[in-house]
KOLTORGU-813021 format. One record per atom (N, C-alpha, C): residue number from 1; residue in one letter; x, y, z. Coordinates in pm, whole numbers, plus 50000, padded with zeros to 5 digits. Example, Ala and Ser with C-alpha at 12.3 -4.5 7.8 and 13.67 -1.06 7.14 Angstrom:
1 / A / 51319 / 49431 / 50780
1 / A / 51230 / 49550 / 50780
1 / A / 51320 / 49670 / 50780
2 / S / 51285 / 49775 / 50708
2 / S / 51367 / 49894 / 50714
2 / S / 51290 / 50003 / 50787
END
This chain:
1 / M / 44744 / 39956 / 94319
1 / M / 44629 / 39931 / 94232
1 / M / 44593 / 39783 / 94232
2 / K / 44694 / 39696 / 94220
2 / K / 44666 / 39553 / 94215
2 / K / 44610 / 39504 / 94347
3 / L / 44663 / 39555 / 94461
3 / L / 44612 / 39514 / 94591
3 / L / 44466 / 39555 / 94605
4 / R / 44435 / 39675 / 94560
4 / R / 44298 / 39723 / 94568
4 / R / 44206 / 39633 / 94485
5 / A / 44254 / 39593 / 94369
5 / A / 44175 / 39505 / 94283
5 / A / 44150 / 39372 / 94351
6 / I / 44252 / 39319 / 94420
6 / I / 44236 / 39190 / 94489
6 / I / 44133 / 39201 / 94600
7 / L / 44142 / 39311 / 94677
7 / L / 44048 / 39329 / 94786
7 / L / 43905 / 39344 / 94735
8 / L / 43889 / 39420 / 94627
8 / L / 43755 / 39438 / 94572
8 / L / 43703 / 39310 / 94510
9 / A / 43793 / 39230 / 94454
9 / A / 43751 / 39105 / 94391
9 / A / 43695 / 39008 / 94493
10 / A / 43733 / 39025 / 94621
10 / A / 43681 / 38937 / 94724
10 / A / 43530 / 38949 / 94738
11 / A / 43476 / 39063 / 94690
11 / A / 43330 / 39081 / 94695
11 / A / 43258 / 38985 / 94604
12 / L / 43331 / 38918 / 94516
12 / L / 43270 / 38828 / 94420
12 / L / 43268 / 38684 / 94470
13 / S / 43283 / 38663 / 94600
13 / S / 43296 / 38528 / 94653
13 / S / 43163 / 38464 / 94689
14 / F / 43052 / 38526 / 94653
14 / F / 42921 / 38468 / 94680
14 / F / 42903 / 38341 / 94600
15 / S / 42819 / 38250 / 94648
15 / S / 42785 / 38133 / 94569
15 / S / 42635 / 38129 / 94550
16 / A / 42593 / 38132 / 94425
16 / A / 42451 / 38125 / 94390
16 / A / 42445 / 38084 / 94246
17 / S / 42328 / 38036 / 94204
17 / S / 42317 / 37990 / 94067
17 / S / 42321 / 38107 / 93971
18 / A / 42385 / 38087 / 93855
18 / A / 42391 / 38191 / 93753
18 / A / 42259 / 38200 / 93680
19 / C / 42244 / 38306 / 93601
19 / C / 42118 / 38332 / 93532
19 / C / 42082 / 38222 / 93434
20 / M / 42170 / 38196 / 93339
20 / M / 42138 / 38099 / 93236
20 / M / 42240 / 37986 / 93228
21 / E / 42358 / 38007 / 93287
21 / E / 42465 / 37909 / 93278
21 / E / 42516 / 37877 / 93418
22 / P / 42575 / 37760 / 93442
22 / P / 42634 / 37732 / 93571
22 / P / 42752 / 37824 / 93597
23 / A / 42771 / 37861 / 93724
23 / A / 42884 / 37947 / 93759
23 / A / 43015 / 37878 / 93728
24 / I / 43109 / 37954 / 93672
24 / I / 43238 / 37897 / 93634
24 / I / 43349 / 37960 / 93719
25 / A / 43367 / 38088 / 93711
25 / A / 43469 / 38155 / 93788
25 / A / 43429 / 38299 / 93809
26 / A / 43468 / 38354 / 93922
26 / A / 43432 / 38492 / 93953
26 / A / 43504 / 38589 / 93861
27 / E / 43433 / 38694 / 93821
27 / E / 43497 / 38801 / 93747
27 / E / 43581 / 38883 / 93845
28 / T / 43680 / 38950 / 93795
28 / T / 43763 / 39034 / 93879
28 / T / 43738 / 39180 / 93846
29 / V / 43776 / 39266 / 93939
29 / V / 43769 / 39409 / 93914
29 / V / 43911 / 39463 / 93910
30 / V / 43936 / 39554 / 93821
30 / V / 44068 / 39614 / 93803
30 / V / 44049 / 39764 / 93793
31 / E / 44124 / 39839 / 93868
31 / E / 44111 / 39985 / 93863
31 / E / 44180 / 40037 / 93738
32 / A / 44101 / 40060 / 93636
32 / A / 44155 / 40109 / 93509
32 / A / 44204 / 40253 / 93526
33 / P / 44300 / 40295 / 93446
33 / P / 44356 / 40429 / 93461
33 / P / 44264 / 40538 / 93406
34 / Q / 44287 / 40659 / 93449
34 / Q / 44218 / 40773 / 93391
34 / Q / 44257 / 40784 / 93244
35 / A / 44162 / 40822 / 93163
35 / A / 44190 / 40833 / 93021
35 / A / 44281 / 40952 / 92992
36 / K / 44376 / 40932 / 92903
36 / K / 44463 / 41040 / 92859
36 / K / 44392 / 41129 / 92757
37 / R / 44302 / 41067 / 92681
37 / R / 44225 / 41141 / 92580
37 / R / 44090 / 41174 / 92642
38 / I / 44072 / 41299 / 92682
38 / I / 43950 / 41343 / 92748
38 / I / 43843 / 41373 / 92644
39 / A / 43722 / 41323 / 92668
39 / A / 43613 / 41346 / 92574
39 / A / 43570 / 41493 / 92576
40 / Q / 43556 / 41548 / 92457
40 / Q / 43509 / 41685 / 92440
40 / Q / 43374 / 41678 / 92367
41 / E / 43267 / 41674 / 92443
41 / E / 43135 / 41648 / 92383
41 / E / 43040 / 41766 / 92392
42 / G / 43085 / 41875 / 92450
42 / G / 42998 / 41991 / 92457
42 / G / 42884 / 41972 / 92556
43 / S / 42777 / 42045 / 92533
43 / S / 42662 / 42039 / 92622
43 / S / 42550 / 41956 / 92560
44 / G / 42450 / 41929 / 92640
44 / G / 42338 / 41848 / 92593
44 / G / 42360 / 41701 / 92619
45 / L / 42253 / 41627 / 92636
45 / L / 42263 / 41485 / 92666
45 / L / 42323 / 41408 / 92549
46 / K / 42403 / 41308 / 92581
46 / K / 42467 / 41222 / 92482
46 / K / 42426 / 41077 / 92508
47 / T / 42446 / 40995 / 92405
47 / T / 42409 / 40854 / 92415
47 / T / 42525 / 40767 / 92368
48 / A / 42547 / 40657 / 92438
48 / A / 42648 / 40559 / 92397
48 / A / 42594 / 40421 / 92427
49 / I / 42649 / 40321 / 92360
49 / I / 42606 / 40182 / 92380
49 / I / 42726 / 40099 / 92426
50 / F / 42701 / 40017 / 92526
50 / F / 42804 / 39929 / 92581
50 / F / 42752 / 39785 / 92584
51 / A / 42833 / 39693 / 92537
51 / A / 42803 / 39550 / 92548
51 / A / 42908 / 39488 / 92638
52 / G / 42864 / 39427 / 92746
52 / G / 42960 / 39373 / 92842
52 / G / 42910 / 39251 / 92914
53 / G / 42850 / 39157 / 92838
53 / G / 42793 / 39039 / 92901
53 / G / 42646 / 39059 / 92928
54 / C / 42594 / 38986 / 93025
54 / C / 42451 / 38996 / 93060
54 / C / 42415 / 39141 / 93088
55 / F / 42312 / 39190 / 93022
55 / F / 42281 / 39332 / 93033
55 / F / 42227 / 39373 / 93170
56 / W / 42188 / 39277 / 93253
56 / W / 42140 / 39313 / 93386
56 / W / 42247 / 39389 / 93464
57 / G / 42369 / 39337 / 93463
57 / G / 42476 / 39399 / 93539
57 / G / 42526 / 39528 / 93477
58 / V / 42533 / 39532 / 93344
58 / V / 42578 / 39654 / 93275
58 / V / 42482 / 39768 / 93307
59 / E / 42353 / 39740 / 93293
59 / E / 42251 / 39840 / 93326
59 / E / 42256 / 39876 / 93473
60 / G / 42274 / 39775 / 93558
60 / G / 42275 / 39799 / 93702
60 / G / 42386 / 39892 / 93745
61 / V / 42505 / 39875 / 93689
61 / V / 42616 / 39963 / 93725
61 / V / 42593 / 40104 / 93673
62 / F / 42564 / 40118 / 93545
62 / F / 42551 / 40252 / 93488
62 / F / 42433 / 40329 / 93548
63 / S / 42332 / 40259 / 93594
63 / S / 42219 / 40329 / 93656
63 / S / 42256 / 40389 / 93791
64 / H / 42373 / 40351 / 93844
64 / H / 42421 / 40405 / 93970
64 / H / 42528 / 40513 / 93950
65 / V / 42543 / 40564 / 93830
65 / V / 42645 / 40665 / 93802
65 / V / 42581 / 40803 / 93791
66 / K / 42632 / 40898 / 93868
66 / K / 42581 / 41035 / 93861
66 / K / 42599 / 41090 / 93719
67 / G / 42497 / 41154 / 93669
67 / G / 42502 / 41209 / 93535
67 / G / 42440 / 41119 / 93431
68 / V / 42419 / 40992 / 93464
68 / V / 42349 / 40901 / 93373
68 / V / 42200 / 40921 / 93390
69 / K / 42134 / 40956 / 93283
69 / K / 41991 / 40985 / 93288
69 / K / 41905 / 40861 / 93267
70 / S / 41958 / 40768 / 93188
70 / S / 41885 / 40642 / 93168
70 / S / 41983 / 40536 / 93121
71 / A / 41953 / 40411 / 93154
71 / A / 42031 / 40296 / 93108
71 / A / 41930 / 40190 / 93070
72 / V / 41923 / 40159 / 92942
72 / V / 41819 / 40070 / 92889
72 / V / 41883 / 39943 / 92834
73 / S / 41836 / 39830 / 92881
73 / S / 41886 / 39701 / 92831
73 / S / 41824 / 39671 / 92695
74 / G / 41903 / 39612 / 92606
74 / G / 41851 / 39581 / 92474
74 / G / 41945 / 39497 / 92392
75 / Y / 41921 / 39498 / 92261
75 / Y / 41996 / 39413 / 92168
75 / Y / 42054 / 39500 / 92057
76 / H / 42182 / 39479 / 92029
76 / H / 42250 / 39557 / 91925
76 / H / 42321 / 39464 / 91828
77 / G / 42313 / 39496 / 91699
77 / G / 42391 / 39422 / 91600
77 / G / 42316 / 39321 / 91518
78 / G / 42187 / 39309 / 91536
78 / G / 42107 / 39213 / 91459
78 / G / 41982 / 39278 / 91402
79 / T / 41889 / 39197 / 91360
79 / T / 41768 / 39249 / 91297
79 / T / 41656 / 39270 / 91398
80 / E / 41559 / 39352 / 91360
80 / E / 41445 / 39377 / 91447
80 / E / 41363 / 39249 / 91467
81 / R / 41349 / 39172 / 91362
81 / R / 41267 / 39050 / 91370
81 / R / 41323 / 38951 / 91472
82 / Q / 41456 / 38948 / 91487
82 / Q / 41519 / 38853 / 91578
82 / Q / 41555 / 38913 / 91714
83 / A / 41513 / 39036 / 91738
83 / A / 41543 / 39101 / 91865
83 / A / 41448 / 39051 / 91973
84 / D / 41466 / 38927 / 92008
84 / D / 41381 / 38859 / 92104
84 / D / 41472 / 38780 / 92198
85 / Y / 41444 / 38785 / 92328
85 / Y / 41536 / 38728 / 92425
85 / Y / 41563 / 38580 / 92402
86 / K / 41460 / 38503 / 92372
86 / K / 41481 / 38360 / 92351
86 / K / 41570 / 38334 / 92231
87 / L / 41549 / 38410 / 92124
87 / L / 41631 / 38393 / 92005
87 / L / 41775 / 38439 / 92030
88 / V / 41790 / 38556 / 92090
88 / V / 41923 / 38609 / 92115
88 / V / 42002 / 38517 / 92207
89 / S / 41939 / 38471 / 92314
89 / S / 42010 / 38386 / 92410
89 / S / 42039 / 38247 / 92356
90 / S / 41973 / 38210 / 92247
90 / S / 42004 / 38081 / 92185
90 / S / 42131 / 38087 / 92101
91 / G / 42176 / 38210 / 92070
91 / G / 42298 / 38227 / 91994
91 / G / 42282 / 38224 / 91844
92 / V / 42159 / 38227 / 91795
92 / V / 42138 / 38214 / 91650
92 / V / 42131 / 38350 / 91580
93 / T / 42136 / 38460 / 91656
93 / T / 42128 / 38593 / 91596
93 / T / 42266 / 38660 / 91602
94 / D / 42274 / 38780 / 91543
94 / D / 42399 / 38856 / 91546
94 / D / 42401 / 38960 / 91658
95 / H / 42297 / 38960 / 91741
95 / H / 42288 / 39061 / 91845
95 / H / 42390 / 39039 / 91957
96 / A / 42417 / 39146 / 92026
96 / A / 42485 / 39140 / 92155
96 / A / 42389 / 39198 / 92258
97 / E / 42384 / 39136 / 92376
97 / E / 42312 / 39201 / 92485
97 / E / 42388 / 39330 / 92514
98 / A / 42319 / 39441 / 92518
98 / A / 42385 / 39570 / 92531
98 / A / 42298 / 39665 / 92612
99 / V / 42358 / 39777 / 92648
99 / V / 42286 / 39879 / 92724
99 / V / 42308 / 40015 / 92660
100 / K / 42199 / 40084 / 92635
100 / K / 42205 / 40220 / 92580
100 / K / 42204 / 40318 / 92696
101 / V / 42311 / 40395 / 92707
101 / V / 42328 / 40487 / 92819
101 / V / 42313 / 40630 / 92771
102 / V / 42222 / 40704 / 92833
102 / V / 42205 / 40846 / 92806
102 / V / 42263 / 40922 / 92924
103 / Y / 42354 / 41015 / 92897
103 / Y / 42427 / 41081 / 93006
103 / Y / 42449 / 41229 / 92976
104 / D / 42477 / 41301 / 93083
104 / D / 42508 / 41443 / 93073
104 / D / 42660 / 41459 / 93080
105 / P / 42726 / 41496 / 92969
105 / P / 42873 / 41506 / 92970
105 / P / 42927 / 41616 / 93060
106 / K / 42840 / 41704 / 93107
106 / K / 42884 / 41805 / 93202
106 / K / 42900 / 41745 / 93342
107 / V / 42841 / 41628 / 93363
107 / V / 42849 / 41560 / 93493
107 / V / 42940 / 41438 / 93485
108 / I / 42925 / 41359 / 93380
108 / I / 43007 / 41239 / 93360
108 / I / 43044 / 41231 / 93213
109 / R / 43172 / 41226 / 93184
109 / R / 43218 / 41224 / 93045
109 / R / 43222 / 41081 / 92991
110 / Y / 43229 / 41071 / 92859
110 / Y / 43237 / 40940 / 92795
110 / Y / 43362 / 40865 / 92838
111 / D / 43475 / 40934 / 92847
111 / D / 43597 / 40865 / 92888
111 / D / 43587 / 40813 / 93031
112 / Q / 43511 / 40881 / 93117
112 / Q / 43490 / 40833 / 93253
112 / Q / 43399 / 40711 / 93254
113 / L / 43301 / 40709 / 93166
113 / L / 43215 / 40590 / 93153
113 / L / 43298 / 40470 / 93107
114 / L / 43393 / 40494 / 93015
114 / L / 43480 / 40386 / 92971
114 / L / 43563 / 40332 / 93087
115 / R / 43614 / 40420 / 93169
115 / R / 43694 / 40376 / 93284
115 / R / 43611 / 40288 / 93377
116 / I / 43489 / 40330 / 93405
116 / I / 43400 / 40251 / 93490
116 / I / 43371 / 40116 / 93425
117 / F / 43344 / 40117 / 93297
117 / F / 43310 / 39995 / 93223
117 / F / 43421 / 39892 / 93236
118 / F / 43545 / 39934 / 93214
118 / F / 43656 / 39839 / 93218
118 / F / 43702 / 39807 / 93360
119 / S / 43667 / 39891 / 93456
119 / S / 43706 / 39864 / 93593
119 / S / 43616 / 39761 / 93660
120 / V / 43484 / 39779 / 93648
120 / V / 43394 / 39695 / 93727
120 / V / 43287 / 39622 / 93647
121 / V / 43267 / 39656 / 93520
121 / V / 43157 / 39594 / 93445
121 / V / 43201 / 39470 / 93369
122 / T / 43308 / 39482 / 93292
122 / T / 43343 / 39374 / 93199
122 / T / 43489 / 39334 / 93211
123 / D / 43516 / 39209 / 93178
123 / D / 43654 / 39162 / 93167
123 / D / 43689 / 39165 / 93019
124 / P / 43774 / 39257 / 92975
124 / P / 43800 / 39275 / 92832
124 / P / 43885 / 39166 / 92769
125 / T / 43927 / 39066 / 92849
125 / T / 44007 / 38957 / 92795
125 / T / 43924 / 38835 / 92760
126 / Q / 43794 / 38839 / 92791
126 / Q / 43708 / 38723 / 92765
126 / Q / 43641 / 38736 / 92629
127 / L / 43667 / 38641 / 92541
127 / L / 43613 / 38645 / 92406
127 / L / 43481 / 38569 / 92399
128 / N / 43377 / 38639 / 92354
128 / N / 43245 / 38576 / 92336
128 / N / 43197 / 38506 / 92462
129 / R / 43220 / 38570 / 92574
129 / R / 43169 / 38523 / 92702
129 / R / 43189 / 38635 / 92802
130 / Q / 43128 / 38619 / 92917
130 / Q / 43151 / 38711 / 93027
130 / Q / 43104 / 38641 / 93153
131 / G / 43199 / 38618 / 93244
131 / G / 43163 / 38548 / 93366
131 / G / 43109 / 38410 / 93335
132 / P / 42988 / 38378 / 93382
132 / P / 42932 / 38245 / 93362
132 / P / 42862 / 38228 / 93228
133 / D / 42850 / 38335 / 93150
133 / D / 42768 / 38333 / 93029
133 / D / 42856 / 38320 / 92905
134 / T / 42819 / 38229 / 92816
134 / T / 42899 / 38204 / 92697
134 / T / 42819 / 38229 / 92569
135 / G / 42890 / 38267 / 92464
135 / G / 42827 / 38291 / 92335
135 / G / 42858 / 38431 / 92286
136 / A / 42854 / 38449 / 92153
136 / A / 42887 / 38578 / 92094
136 / A / 42790 / 38689 / 92139
137 / H / 42670 / 38651 / 92180
137 / H / 42574 / 38752 / 92226
137 / H / 42614 / 38810 / 92362
138 / Y / 42715 / 38750 / 92427
138 / Y / 42768 / 38805 / 92552
138 / Y / 42905 / 38871 / 92531
139 / R / 42938 / 38904 / 92406
139 / R / 43066 / 38967 / 92377
139 / R / 43075 / 39104 / 92442
140 / N / 43198 / 39147 / 92468
140 / N / 43214 / 39284 / 92520
140 / N / 43261 / 39374 / 92406
141 / A / 43191 / 39484 / 92390
141 / A / 43217 / 39573 / 92277
141 / A / 43176 / 39715 / 92312
142 / L / 43243 / 39809 / 92250
142 / L / 43207 / 39950 / 92260
142 / L / 43137 / 39990 / 92131
143 / V / 43029 / 40064 / 92144
143 / V / 42954 / 40109 / 92026
143 / V / 42942 / 40261 / 92034
144 / P / 43043 / 40333 / 91984
144 / P / 43037 / 40480 / 91986
144 / P / 42928 / 40530 / 91891
145 / L / 42866 / 40640 / 91929
145 / L / 42760 / 40697 / 91847
145 / L / 42797 / 40835 / 91793
146 / S / 42925 / 40869 / 91803
146 / S / 42972 / 40996 / 91747
146 / S / 43120 / 40981 / 91713
147 / A / 43169 / 41072 / 91630
147 / A / 43311 / 41068 / 91595
147 / A / 43399 / 41090 / 91718
148 / E / 43354 / 41176 / 91809
148 / E / 43432 / 41202 / 91930
148 / E / 43439 / 41077 / 92017
149 / Q / 43326 / 41011 / 92037
149 / Q / 43326 / 40887 / 92115
149 / Q / 43416 / 40783 / 92051
150 / N / 43412 / 40773 / 91920
150 / N / 43494 / 40675 / 91850
150 / N / 43643 / 40702 / 91873
151 / A / 43683 / 40829 / 91865
151 / A / 43823 / 40865 / 91885
151 / A / 43867 / 40837 / 92029
152 / V / 43779 / 40868 / 92124
152 / V / 43812 / 40845 / 92265
152 / V / 43820 / 40695 / 92293
153 / A / 43727 / 40618 / 92237
153 / A / 43727 / 40473 / 92258
153 / A / 43854 / 40410 / 92203
154 / K / 43895 / 40448 / 92083
154 / K / 44017 / 40394 / 92023
154 / K / 44139 / 40428 / 92109
155 / A / 44145 / 40552 / 92152
155 / A / 44259 / 40595 / 92233
155 / A / 44263 / 40520 / 92366
156 / Y / 44147 / 40500 / 92426
156 / Y / 44145 / 40435 / 92557
156 / Y / 44179 / 40286 / 92546
157 / L / 44131 / 40220 / 92443
157 / L / 44168 / 40080 / 92423
157 / L / 44320 / 40068 / 92404
158 / G / 44377 / 40159 / 92328
158 / G / 44521 / 40158 / 92310
158 / G / 44594 / 40181 / 92441
159 / Q / 44541 / 40271 / 92522
159 / Q / 44601 / 40299 / 92652
159 / Q / 44596 / 40177 / 92743
160 / L / 44482 / 40107 / 92743
160 / L / 44468 / 39988 / 92827
160 / L / 44562 / 39876 / 92782
161 / K / 44573 / 39859 / 92652
161 / K / 44661 / 39754 / 92602
161 / K / 44806 / 39781 / 92640
162 / A / 44845 / 39908 / 92637
162 / A / 44982 / 39944 / 92674
162 / A / 45005 / 39929 / 92824
163 / A / 44900 / 39948 / 92904
163 / A / 44913 / 39941 / 93049
163 / A / 44933 / 39799 / 93100
164 / K / 44884 / 39700 / 93023
164 / K / 44900 / 39558 / 93059
164 / K / 44849 / 39528 / 93200
165 / L / 44727 / 39572 / 93228
165 / L / 44666 / 39546 / 93358
165 / L / 44616 / 39404 / 93372
166 / W / 44589 / 39341 / 93259
166 / W / 44538 / 39204 / 93259
166 / W / 44646 / 39108 / 93209
167 / D / 44639 / 38984 / 93255
167 / D / 44738 / 38884 / 93215
167 / D / 44719 / 38835 / 93072
168 / K / 44597 / 38850 / 93021
168 / K / 44566 / 38804 / 92886
168 / K / 44541 / 38924 / 92795
169 / P / 44546 / 38904 / 92663
169 / P / 44523 / 39014 / 92569
169 / P / 44381 / 39068 / 92577
170 / I / 44366 / 39197 / 92553
170 / I / 44234 / 39260 / 92548
170 / I / 44170 / 39228 / 92413
171 / V / 44046 / 39180 / 92417
171 / V / 43976 / 39141 / 92294
171 / V / 43855 / 39229 / 92266
172 / T / 43831 / 39328 / 92349
172 / T / 43717 / 39417 / 92329
172 / T / 43727 / 39486 / 92193
173 / K / 43617 / 39489 / 92119
173 / K / 43613 / 39551 / 91988
173 / K / 43530 / 39679 / 91991
174 / I / 43556 / 39764 / 91895
174 / I / 43469 / 39878 / 91869
174 / I / 43380 / 39840 / 91752
175 / E / 43249 / 39838 / 91775
175 / E / 43155 / 39796 / 91671
175 / E / 43086 / 39916 / 91609
176 / R / 43060 / 39904 / 91481
176 / R / 42984 / 40007 / 91409
176 / R / 42842 / 40013 / 91464
177 / A / 42795 / 40133 / 91486
177 / A / 42661 / 40150 / 91542
177 / A / 42555 / 40100 / 91446
178 / Q / 42467 / 40018 / 91498
178 / Q / 42351 / 39970 / 91423
178 / Q / 42227 / 39997 / 91507
179 / A / 42115 / 39948 / 91463
179 / A / 41992 / 39971 / 91537
179 / A / 41999 / 39905 / 91674
180 / F / 41943 / 39973 / 91771
180 / F / 41934 / 39921 / 91908
180 / F / 41787 / 39893 / 91937
181 / Y / 41760 / 39773 / 91986
181 / Y / 41622 / 39734 / 92016
181 / Y / 41608 / 39711 / 92166
182 / D / 41514 / 39782 / 92226
182 / D / 41492 / 39765 / 92370
182 / D / 41456 / 39621 / 92401
183 / A / 41510 / 39570 / 92510
183 / A / 41475 / 39436 / 92556
183 / A / 41335 / 39437 / 92617
184 / E / 41285 / 39320 / 92642
184 / E / 41153 / 39305 / 92701
184 / E / 41144 / 39379 / 92835
185 / T / 41023 / 39420 / 92870
185 / T / 41001 / 39502 / 92989
185 / T / 41058 / 39439 / 93115
186 / Y / 41046 / 39307 / 93128
186 / Y / 41091 / 39244 / 93252
186 / Y / 41242 / 39248 / 93269
187 / H / 41316 / 39280 / 93164
187 / H / 41461 / 39293 / 93175
187 / H / 41504 / 39432 / 93223
188 / Q / 41417 / 39531 / 93209
188 / Q / 41454 / 39667 / 93244
188 / Q / 41457 / 39683 / 93397
189 / D / 41563 / 39747 / 93447
189 / D / 41580 / 39766 / 93592
189 / D / 41573 / 39632 / 93666
190 / F / 41634 / 39530 / 93609
190 / F / 41620 / 39396 / 93666
190 / F / 41678 / 39389 / 93806
191 / M / 41790 / 39455 / 93831
191 / M / 41849 / 39452 / 93965
191 / M / 41756 / 39516 / 94067
192 / L / 41694 / 39626 / 94029
192 / L / 41603 / 39697 / 94119
192 / L / 41482 / 39611 / 94153
193 / K / 41431 / 39541 / 94053
193 / K / 41311 / 39461 / 94072
193 / K / 41339 / 39326 / 94138
194 / N / 41462 / 39276 / 94121
194 / N / 41494 / 39141 / 94168
194 / N / 41626 / 39138 / 94245
195 / P / 41636 / 39213 / 94354
195 / P / 41764 / 39223 / 94425
195 / P / 41812 / 39092 / 94486
196 / R / 41724 / 38995 / 94507
196 / R / 41763 / 38868 / 94568
196 / R / 41773 / 38754 / 94467
197 / H / 41760 / 38788 / 94341
197 / H / 41777 / 38686 / 94237
197 / H / 41918 / 38628 / 94248
198 / G / 41932 / 38496 / 94234
198 / G / 42061 / 38432 / 94252
198 / G / 42170 / 38489 / 94164
199 / Y / 42139 / 38517 / 94038
199 / Y / 42240 / 38571 / 93947
199 / Y / 42283 / 38711 / 93991
200 / I / 42185 / 38793 / 94031
200 / I / 42215 / 38928 / 94074
200 / I / 42306 / 38927 / 94196
201 / V / 42273 / 38844 / 94294
201 / V / 42352 / 38836 / 94417
201 / V / 42494 / 38790 / 94387
202 / R / 42506 / 38691 / 94300
202 / R / 42636 / 38631 / 94271
202 / R / 42725 / 38716 / 94181
203 / W / 42665 / 38775 / 94077
203 / W / 42746 / 38837 / 93972
203 / W / 42734 / 38988 / 93961
204 / D / 42619 / 39045 / 93991
204 / D / 42597 / 39186 / 93958
204 / D / 42601 / 39282 / 94075
205 / S / 42543 / 39245 / 94189
205 / S / 42552 / 39334 / 94305
205 / S / 42696 / 39363 / 94344
206 / P / 42788 / 39265 / 94335
206 / P / 42929 / 39297 / 94365
206 / P / 42987 / 39405 / 94274
207 / K / 42939 / 39414 / 94151
207 / K / 42988 / 39517 / 94060
207 / K / 42946 / 39655 / 94107
208 / V / 42824 / 39664 / 94158
208 / V / 42776 / 39793 / 94208
208 / V / 42851 / 39832 / 94335
209 / R / 42878 / 39734 / 94420
209 / R / 42957 / 39763 / 94540
209 / R / 43099 / 39808 / 94501
210 / A / 43155 / 39745 / 94399
210 / A / 43288 / 39784 / 94353
210 / A / 43287 / 39926 / 94298
211 / L / 43182 / 39961 / 94225
211 / L / 43168 / 40098 / 94174
211 / L / 43171 / 40197 / 94289
212 / K / 43094 / 40168 / 94394
212 / K / 43087 / 40259 / 94509
212 / K / 43221 / 40269 / 94578
213 / A / 43293 / 40158 / 94590
213 / A / 43422 / 40157 / 94659
213 / A / 43530 / 40228 / 94579
214 / M / 43530 / 40207 / 94448
214 / M / 43637 / 40261 / 94364
214 / M / 43613 / 40405 / 94322
215 / Y / 43487 / 40440 / 94298
215 / Y / 43455 / 40572 / 94245
215 / Y / 43340 / 40636 / 94325
216 / P / 43362 / 40660 / 94455
216 / P / 43253 / 40713 / 94537
216 / P / 43203 / 40848 / 94491
217 / G / 43289 / 40924 / 94422
217 / G / 43248 / 41057 / 94377
217 / G / 43144 / 41057 / 94268
218 / V / 43134 / 40945 / 94194
218 / V / 43034 / 40938 / 94086
218 / V / 42923 / 40840 / 94118
219 / Y / 42932 / 40776 / 94233
219 / Y / 42831 / 40677 / 94270
219 / Y / 42701 / 40744 / 94310
220 / S / 42591 / 40692 / 94261
220 / S / 42459 / 40742 / 94296
220 / S / 42376 / 40625 / 94349
221 / A / 42323 / 40639 / 94469
221 / A / 42249 / 40529 / 94532
221 / A / 42108 / 40522 / 94477
222 / K / 42094 / 40473 / 94355
222 / K / 41962 / 40453 / 94298
222 / K / 41882 / 40357 / 94384
223 / F / 41948 / 40248 / 94426
223 / F / 41892 / 40156 / 94524
223 / F / 42009 / 40084 / 94588
224 / Q / 41987 / 40026 / 94703
224 / Q / 42094 / 39960 / 94774
224 / Q / 42106 / 39814 / 94730
225 / P / 42220 / 39774 / 94670
225 / P / 42237 / 39635 / 94631
225 / P / 42259 / 39547 / 94753
226 / N / 42238 / 39416 / 94737
226 / N / 42263 / 39323 / 94848
226 / N / 42409 / 39326 / 94888
END
């Protein structure tokens, strides 16, 4: 598992300017374990919210997962009046950049989404930052929208902490669900619209490639990343 993580992490060796902050260090990918607590969500589409740093990459990865019907970038944890990109990115609001994921649990379960999230989307040991981006609005957090999701999220975080896959402590929190506000139109499907953007090439396309390499059975080629 560790060797595979090292090989996949090599995909993060691109050099390009970051979106809002100078590049600091490459994020790594770690093959998280299968969840012991399997989500039992029944039929019908379900929704969950994930905060894992810049929402471009979070949305980009989940939009490539079979069974995901939509992945919308937005803001969670603050007020409607302050749900504005300039305000949120300044760090003066309580929002986190987040992605609202609508999925079919008959195709992809919540626990499987958690595995993908911790494997290739976010580094759960980084507090109030992710990759090159700093501030509480880039925190990594799980926002369950049902009692079942909450139970699965708690169990999986406990499982990851016991597994000790990372050298540092896991700081990912489970946040109480609050209003979710869609981000501005130009942020939606940002990877699809801007595949050669420096930040996308450096930080986000490698995550999609890692998804395809680690979990080919759930990978969906929405578009081909660089």
